[in-house]
C-alpha positions, 0 to 999 in steps of 0.5 A: 833529266838530271841523273844522280849517283852515289859514289863512294871513297875508299882509303886515301880516296876519302881524304881526299875527297874530304868525305867517306860517301856524297851524293852526285847530280850532273850539272847539265842534263846528260842523255847518257853519262858515263863513268868518265863523265863522273870522273871528270866532274870529281877531279874538277871539284877535288882535283887530287884525286886525279892524282890516282886517275890511272892506278884508281879501281872502279866499280859500278853497283858493286861490279868492277867497271870501266870509264865507258861503263854508263851511269844511270840514276841511283848507281852506286859508284865506289872509287878505291886505290889500288889494293896492297899486300904485305 
């Protein structure tokens, strides 16, 4: 089964990915992908994103998520840098 998700990049991450959003399809069939699987694949395609790994805020379908959050067909994943105030 092929699973496709929509990935949204915010702030500086948008510049690093070269787009505000993209559609991502897991290259090989994955029965139960999790957010960590997606991040690893994105880091392979966009290595500069990995520099933000420990600071990323993650969401799936507008709810905060962790790397072990399961992904399903059509999910919307958001990658955000830390919120800064001032």
